[in-house]
MMTF fields as JSON, N, C-alpha, C and O atoms, coordinates in Angstrom:
{
  "mmtfVersion": "1.0.0",
  "mmtfProducer": "UNKNOWN",
  "numBonds": 295,
  "numAtoms": 296,
  "numGroups": 74,
  "numChains": 1,
  "numModels": 1,
  "chainsPerModel": [1],
  "groupsPerChain": [74],
  "chainIdList": ["A"],
  "bondAtomList": [4, 2, 8, 6, 12, 10, 16, 14, 20, 18, 24, 22, 28, 26, 32, 30, 36, 34, 40, 38, 44, 42, 48, 46, 52, 50, 56, 54, 60, 58, 64, 62, 68, 66, 72, 70, 76, 74, 80, 78, 84, 82, 88, 86, 92, 90, 96, 94, 100, 98, 104, 102, 108, 106, 112, 110, 116, 114, 120, 118, 124, 122, 128, 126, 132, 130, 136, 134, 140, 138, 144, 142, 148, 146, 152, 150, 156, 154, 160, 158, 164, 162, 168, 166, 172, 170, 176, 174, 180, 178, 184, 182, 188, 186, 192, 190, 196, 194, 200, 198, 204, 202, 208, 206, 212, 210, 216, 214, 220, 218, 224, 222, 228, 226, 232, 230, 236, 234, 240, 238, 244, 242, 248, 246, 252, 250, 256, 254, 260, 258, 264, 262, 268, 266, 272, 270, 276, 274, 280, 278, 284, 282, 288, 286, 292, 290],
  "bondOrderList": [1, 1, 1, 1, 1, 1, 1, 1, 1, 1, 1, 1, 1, 1, 1, 1, 1, 1, 1, 1, 1, 1, 1, 1, 1, 1, 1, 1, 1, 1, 1, 1, 1, 1, 1, 1, 1, 1, 1, 1, 1, 1, 1, 1, 1, 1, 1, 1, 1, 1, 1, 1, 1, 1, 1, 1, 1, 1, 1, 1, 1, 1, 1, 1, 1, 1, 1, 1, 1, 1, 1, 1, 1],
  "groupList": [{"groupName": "MET", "atomNameList": ["N", "CA", "C", "O"], "elementList": ["N", "C", "C", "O"], "formalChargeList": [0, 0, 0, 0], "bondAtomList": [1, 0, 2, 1, 3, 2], "bondOrderList": [1, 1, 2], "singleLetterCode": "M", "chemCompType": "L-PEPTIDE LINKING"}, {"groupName": "SER", "atomNameList": ["N", "CA", "C", "O"], "elementList": ["N", "C", "C", "O"], "formalChargeList": [0, 0, 0, 0], "bondAtomList": [1, 0, 2, 1, 3, 2], "bondOrderList": [1, 1, 2], "singleLetterCode": "S", "chemCompType": "L-PEPTIDE LINKING"}, {"groupName": "THR", "atomNameList": ["N", "CA", "C", "O"], "elementList": ["N", "C", "C", "O"], "formalChargeList": [0, 0, 0, 0], "bondAtomList": [1, 0, 2, 1, 3, 2], "bondOrderList": [1, 1, 2], "singleLetterCode": "T", "chemCompType": "L-PEPTIDE LINKING"}, {"groupName": "VAL", "atomNameList": ["N", "CA", "C", "O"], "elementList": ["N", "C", "C", "O"], "formalChargeList": [0, 0, 0, 0], "bondAtomList": [1, 0, 2, 1, 3, 2], "bondOrderList": [1, 1, 2], "singleLetterCode": "V", "chemCompType": "L-PEPTIDE LINKING"}, {"groupName": "ARG", "atomNameList": ["N", "CA", "C", "O"], "elementList": ["N", "C", "C", "O"], "formalChargeList": [0, 0, 0, 0], "bondAtomList": [1, 0, 2, 1, 3, 2], "bondOrderList": [1, 1, 2], "singleLetterCode": "R", "chemCompType": "L-PEPTIDE LINKING"}, {"groupName": "ILE", "atomNameList": ["N", "CA", "C", "O"], "elementList": ["N", "C", "C", "O"], "formalChargeList": [0, 0, 0, 0], "bondAtomList": [1, 0, 2, 1, 3, 2], "bondOrderList": [1, 1, 2], "singleLetterCode": "I", "chemCompType": "L-PEPTIDE LINKING"}, {"groupName": "ASP", "atomNameList": ["N", "CA", "C", "O"], "elementList": ["N", "C", "C", "O"], "formalChargeList": [0, 0, 0, 0], "bondAtomList": [1, 0, 2, 1, 3, 2], "bondOrderList": [1, 1, 2], "singleLetterCode": "D", "chemCompType": "L-PEPTIDE LINKING"}, {"groupName": "GLU", "atomNameList": ["N", "CA", "C", "O"], "elementList": ["N", "C", "C", "O"], "formalChargeList": [0, 0, 0, 0], "bondAtomList": [1, 0, 2, 1, 3, 2], "bondOrderList": [1, 1, 2], "singleLetterCode": "E", "chemCompType": "L-PEPTIDE LINKING"}, {"groupName": "LEU", "atomNameList": ["N", "CA", "C", "O"], "elementList": ["N", "C", "C", "O"], "formalChargeList": [0, 0, 0, 0], "bondAtomList": [1, 0, 2, 1, 3, 2], "bondOrderList": [1, 1, 2], "singleLetterCode": "L", "chemCompType": "L-PEPTIDE LINKING"}, {"groupName": "GLN", "atomNameList": ["N", "CA", "C", "O"], "elementList": ["N", "C", "C", "O"], "formalChargeList": [0, 0, 0, 0], "bondAtomList": [1, 0, 2, 1, 3, 2], "bondOrderList": [1, 1, 2], "singleLetterCode": "Q", "chemCompType": "L-PEPTIDE LINKING"}, {"groupName": "ALA", "atomNameList": ["N", "CA", "C", "O"], "elementList": ["N", "C", "C", "O"], "formalChargeList": [0, 0, 0, 0], "bondAtomList": [1, 0, 2, 1, 3, 2], "bondOrderList": [1, 1, 2], "singleLetterCode": "A", "chemCompType": "L-PEPTIDE LINKING"}, {"groupName": "LYS", "atomNameList": ["N", "CA", "C", "O"], "elementList": ["N", "C", "C", "O"], "formalChargeList": [0, 0, 0, 0], "bondAtomList": [1, 0, 2, 1, 3, 2], "bondOrderList": [1, 1, 2], "singleLetterCode": "K", "chemCompType": "L-PEPTIDE LINKING"}, {"groupName": "PHE", "atomNameList": ["N", "CA", "C", "O"], "elementList": ["N", "C", "C", "O"], "formalChargeList": [0, 0, 0, 0], "bondAtomList": [1, 0, 2, 1, 3, 2], "bondOrderList": [1, 1, 2], "singleLetterCode": "F", "chemCompType": "L-PEPTIDE LINKING"}, {"groupName": "TRP", "atomNameList": ["N", "CA", "C", "O"], "elementList": ["N", "C", "C", "O"], "formalChargeList": [0, 0, 0, 0], "bondAtomList": [1, 0, 2, 1, 3, 2], "bondOrderList": [1, 1, 2], "singleLetterCode": "W", "chemCompType": "L-PEPTIDE LINKING"}, {"groupName": "GLY", "atomNameList": ["N", "CA", "C", "O"], "elementList": ["N", "C", "C", "O"], "formalChargeList": [0, 0, 0, 0], "bondAtomList": [1, 0, 2, 1, 3, 2], "bondOrderList": [1, 1, 2], "singleLetterCode": "G", "chemCompType": "PEPTIDE LINKING"}, {"groupName": "ASN", "atomNameList": ["N", "CA", "C", "O"], "elementList": ["N", "C", "C", "O"], "formalChargeList": [0, 0, 0, 0], "bondAtomList": [1, 0, 2, 1, 3, 2], "bondOrderList": [1, 1, 2], "singleLetterCode": "N", "chemCompType": "L-PEPTIDE LINKING"}, {"groupName": "PRO", "atomNameList": ["N", "CA", "C", "O"], "elementList": ["N", "C", "C", "O"], "formalChargeList": [0, 0, 0, 0], "bondAtomList": [1, 0, 2, 1, 3, 2], "bondOrderList": [1, 1, 2], "singleLetterCode": "P", "chemCompType": "L-PEPTIDE LINKING"}],
  "groupTypeList": [0, 1, 2, 3, 1, 3, 4, 5, 6, 7, 7, 8, 3, 9, 10, 10, 4, 3, 10, 1, 11, 10, 7, 12, 4, 2, 3, 9, 10, 9, 3, 7, 12, 13, 10, 11, 3, 14, 4, 1, 10, 8, 6, 15, 16, 6, 8, 16, 10, 1, 12, 5, 10, 7, 1, 8, 0, 1, 0, 10, 7, 16, 11, 6, 6, 1, 2, 3, 12, 3, 16, 4, 10, 7],
  "groupIdList": [1, 2, 3, 4, 5, 6, 7, 8, 9, 10, 11, 12, 13, 14, 15, 16, 17, 18, 19, 20, 21, 22, 23, 24, 25, 26, 27, 28, 29, 30, 31, 32, 33, 34, 35, 36, 37, 38, 39, 40, 41, 42, 43, 44, 45, 46, 47, 48, 49, 50, 51, 52, 53, 54, 55, 56, 57, 58, 59, 60, 61, 62, 63, 64, 65, 66, 67, 68, 69, 70, 71, 72, 73, 74],
  "secStructList": [7, 7, 7, 7, 7, 7, 7, 7, 7, 2, 2, 2, 2, 2, 2, 2, 2, 2, 2, 2, 2, 2, 2, 6, 7, 7, 2, 2, 2, 2, 2, 2, 2, 2, 2, 2, 2, 2, 2, 2, 2, 2, 2, 7, 6, 6, 1, 7, 2, 2, 2, 2, 2, 2, 2, 2, 2, 2, 2, 2, 1, 7, 4, 4, 4, 7, 7, 7, 7, 7, 7, 7, 7, 7],
  "xCoordList": [-13.282, -12.872, -12.451, -11.703, -12.926, -12.551, -11.264, -10.885, -10.615, -9.385, -9.549, -10.36, -8.778, -8.742, -7.286, -6.429, -7.016, -5.671, -5.568, -6.476, -4.462, -4.206, -2.776, -1.908, -2.542, -1.183, -0.534, -1.084, 0.642, 1.389, 2.797, 3.38, 3.33, 4.676, 5.669, 5.622, 6.557, 7.524, 8.406, 8.801, 8.711, 9.527, 8.802, 9.423, 7.505, 6.712, 6.624, 6.698, 6.467, 6.403, 7.722, 7.726, 8.845, 10.15, 10.31, 10.813, 9.889, 9.951, 9.07, 9.436, 7.922, 7.029, 7.661, 7.486, 8.403, 9.097, 10.087, 10.147, 10.854, 11.863, 11.185, 11.56, 10.189, 9.496, 8.736, 8.657, 8.177, 7.38, 8.24, 7.777, 9.493, 10.395, 10.698, 10.728, 10.92, 11.225, 10.016, 10.164, 8.825, 7.596, 6.891, 5.832, 7.482, 6.912, 5.483, 4.566, 5.332, 4.063, 4.306, 5.449, 3.228, 3.349, 3.455, 3.156, 3.877, 3.961, 2.569, 2.409, 1.569, 0.196, -0.232, -0.812, 0.045, -0.337, 0.398, -0.159, 1.649, 2.408, 1.784, 1.633, 1.419, 0.783, -0.564, -0.914, -1.315, -2.597, -2.388, -3.154, -1.354, -1.06, -0.716, -1.218, 0.149, 0.487, -0.747, -0.876, -1.65, -2.884, -3.739, -4.306, -3.825, -4.605, -3.985, -4.697, -2.652, -1.971, -2.214, -2.517, -2.082, -2.302, -3.713, -3.923, -4.681, -6.081, -6.34, -7.0, -5.816, -6.009, -5.299, -5.801, -4.127, -3.399, -4.175, -4.203, -4.799, -5.62, -6.852, -7.286, -7.415, -8.589, -8.236, -9.092, -6.965, -6.511, -5.219, -4.164, -5.267, -4.038, -3.255, -2.088, -3.887, -3.2, -2.359, -1.595, -2.486, -1.73, -0.516, -0.606, 0.624, 1.795, 1.55, 0.893, 2.082, 1.91, 2.462, 1.908, 3.543, 4.116, 3.138, 3.035, 2.425, 1.426, 0.287, -0.195, -0.133, -1.206, -0.77, -1.524, 0.436, 0.94, 1.019, 0.596, 1.551, 1.65, 0.273, 0.069, -0.663, -2.02, -2.677, -3.317, -2.52, -3.097, -2.469, -3.164, -1.156, -0.491, -0.982, -1.207, -1.149, -1.606, -3.048, -3.414, -3.863, -5.251, -5.333, -6.313, -4.306, -4.297, -3.757, -3.878, -3.169, -2.624, -3.756, -4.828, -3.516, -4.54, -4.85, -3.948, -6.12, -6.543, -5.968, -5.731, -5.746, -5.207, -3.785, -3.349, -3.054, -1.677, -1.57, -0.477, -2.692, -2.645, -2.588, -2.982, -2.09, -2.049, -2.868, -2.968, -3.428, -4.248, -3.343, -2.324, -3.727, -2.968, -3.228, -4.373, -2.148, -2.26, -1.407, -0.185, -2.041, -1.259, -0.376, -0.727, 0.754, 1.673, 1.121, 0.585, 1.26, 0.864, 1.97, 3.154, 1.559, 2.584, 2.645, 3.44],
  "yCoordList": [12.764, 12.422, 13.712, 14.514, 13.898, 15.091, 14.819, 13.668, 15.877, 15.741, 16.453, 17.37, 16.024, 16.658, 16.793, 16.04, 17.731, 17.893, 17.128, 17.176, 16.426, 15.714, 15.988, 16.269, 15.906, 16.064, 14.69, 13.745, 14.603, 13.348, 13.648, 14.673, 12.765, 12.912, 13.15, 12.46, 14.116, 14.476, 13.289, 13.173, 12.421, 11.239, 10.32, 9.777, 10.153, 9.334, 9.992, 9.313, 11.307, 12.036, 11.894, 11.697, 11.992, 11.847, 10.437, 10.27, 9.437, 8.059, 7.902, 7.194, 8.555, 8.498, 9.19, 8.745, 10.285, 10.973, 10.033, 9.945, 9.341, 8.414, 7.273, 6.956, 6.667, 5.535, 5.964, 5.205, 7.163, 7.612, 7.771, 7.519, 8.19, 8.303, 6.928, 6.762, 5.955, 4.6, 3.938, 3.126, 4.284, 3.663, 4.491, 4.102, 5.642, 6.529, 6.962, 6.92, 7.383, 7.897, 9.275, 9.663, 10.013, 11.236, 10.843, 9.708, 11.778, 11.505, 11.167, 10.238, 11.925, 11.656, 10.248, 9.518, 9.869, 8.539, 7.447, 6.375, 7.71, 6.719, 6.503, 5.364, 7.591, 7.471, 6.76, 5.929, 7.087, 6.417, 4.921, 4.094, 4.579, 3.166, 2.439, 1.344, 3.053, 2.435, 2.248, 1.23, 3.203, 3.087, 1.922, 1.17, 1.78, 0.664, -0.673, -1.621, -0.761, -2.007, -2.312, -3.45, -1.306, -1.509, -1.947, -2.858, -1.302, -1.661, -3.094, -3.877, -3.423, -4.776, -5.817, -6.927, -5.461, -6.393, -6.659, -7.786, -5.62, -5.814, -6.659, -7.449, -6.493, -7.274, -8.719, -9.603, -8.948, -10.281, -10.64, -10.688, -10.893, -11.112, -12.361, -12.502, -13.266, -14.474, -14.267, -15.156, -13.116, -12.847, -11.978, -11.04, -12.275, -11.416, -10.033, -9.912, -9.001, -7.634, -7.48, -6.724, -8.187, -8.09, -8.631, -8.079, -9.697, -10.247, -9.258, -9.067, -8.634, -7.645, -6.474, -6.035, -5.963, -4.822, -5.166, -4.374, -6.327, -6.735, -6.919, -6.576, -7.455, -7.632, -6.289, -6.119, -5.331, -4.002, -3.323, -2.67, -3.476, -2.881, -3.511, -2.809, -4.829, -5.481, -5.104, -5.015, -4.885, -4.485, -3.063, -2.709, -2.255, -0.872, -0.753, 0.304, -1.82, -1.774, -1.68, -2.252, -0.959, -0.871, -2.249, -3.053, -2.506, -3.813, -4.067, -5.214, -2.997, -3.158, -3.707, -4.317, -3.497, -3.967, -5.398, -5.963, -5.986, -7.325, -8.398, -8.178, -9.555, -10.706, -11.827, -11.923, -12.641, -13.754, -14.826, -15.188, -15.328, -16.412, -17.714, -18.116, -18.355, -19.645, -20.636, -20.497, -21.63, -22.601, -23.447, -23.725, -23.837, -24.683, -26.093, -26.631, -26.672, -28.083, -28.957, -28.723, -29.967, -30.868, -32.136, -33.015],
  "zCoordList": [-3.472, -2.133, -1.435, -1.994, -0.238, 0.515, 1.293, 1.509, 1.701, 2.47, 3.805, 3.938, 4.778, 6.088, 6.504, 6.041, 7.359, 7.899, 9.211, 10.04, 9.391, 10.639, 11.075, 10.249, 12.359, 12.882, 12.94, 13.504, 12.349, 12.34, 12.829, 12.476, 13.628, 14.151, 13.007, 11.988, 13.178, 12.127, 11.728, 10.568, 12.674, 12.371, 11.377, 10.463, 11.559, 10.639, 9.268, 8.244, 9.248, 7.977, 7.229, 6.014, 7.941, 7.301, 6.733, 5.622, 7.48, 6.979, 5.739, 4.801, 5.736, 4.568, 3.367, 2.233, 3.608, 2.504, 1.828, 0.602, 2.648, 2.111, 1.347, 0.218, 1.981, 1.351, 0.107, -0.859, 0.113, -1.035, -2.277, -3.39, -2.096, -3.248, -3.835, -5.055, -2.976, -3.436, -4.088, -5.001, -3.62, -4.118, -5.185, -5.677, -5.546, -6.567, -6.201, -7.021, -4.926, -4.43, -3.842, -3.6, -3.612, -2.833, -1.363, -0.992, -0.539, 0.893, 1.427, 2.219, 0.99, 1.419, 1.007, 1.81, -0.221, -0.7, 0.071, 0.307, 0.466, 1.233, 2.6, 3.042, 3.275, 4.596, 4.467, 5.305, 3.42, 3.191, 2.946, 3.441, 2.183, 1.904, 3.194, 3.448, 4.017, 5.299, 6.157, 6.836, 6.141, 6.929, 6.421, 7.214, 5.106, 4.54, 4.889, 5.221, 4.818, 5.178, 6.65, 7.009, 7.496, 8.932, 9.25, 10.05, 8.627, 8.858, 8.377, 9.061, 7.205, 6.671, 7.529, 7.702, 8.069, 8.936, 10.225, 10.72, 10.758, 11.96, 11.661, 12.499, 10.465, 10.075, 9.718, 9.755, 9.372, 8.933, 9.657, 9.024, 10.956, 11.722, 11.321, 11.686, 10.576, 10.157, 8.892, 8.516, 8.233, 7.008, 7.297, 8.089, 6.666, 6.847, 6.232, 5.198, 6.875, 6.377, 4.959, 4.162, 4.639, 3.284, 2.244, 1.148, 2.573, 1.655, 1.449, 0.333, 2.542, 2.461, 1.594, 0.726, 1.815, 1.043, -0.439, -1.281, -0.763, -2.165, -2.791, -3.956, -2.029, -2.544, -2.834, -3.872, -1.915, -2.136, -3.349, -4.127, -3.512, -4.677, -5.974, -6.96, -5.977, -7.199, -7.532, -8.704, -6.505, -6.747, -7.314, -7.971, -7.059, -7.543, -8.973, -9.591, -9.496, -10.853, -11.873, -11.673, -12.963, -14.011, -14.588, -14.82, -14.814, -15.342, -16.737, -17.113, -17.499, -18.852, -18.838, -19.814, -17.734, -17.633, -17.13, -17.096, -16.741, -16.166, -17.247, -18.392, -16.852, -17.748, -17.113, -15.89, -17.93, -17.458, -16.867, -17.455, -15.702, -15.073, -15.825, -16.028, -16.23, -16.92, -16.124, -16.072, -15.508, -14.74, -15.664, -16.811, -15.137, -15.919, -16.009, -15.041, -17.173, -17.33, -16.778, -17.018, -16.036, -15.455, -16.212, -15.88]
}
């Protein structure tokens, strides 16, 4: 993947620094994640942004760490 330089408002970069520490990401990865959430939210206006963010995070998890969904018997 190639990279490009872009100008981003310092306030947004500072917010990404704070969030990246909490989310264990680099600042660049945090901004990229926010961009993906924003793009997905625009493509799916009926879904809450929190659902989109959680879905993207779960899709990024290693498959080896996943467990098979087993519905509860009623």
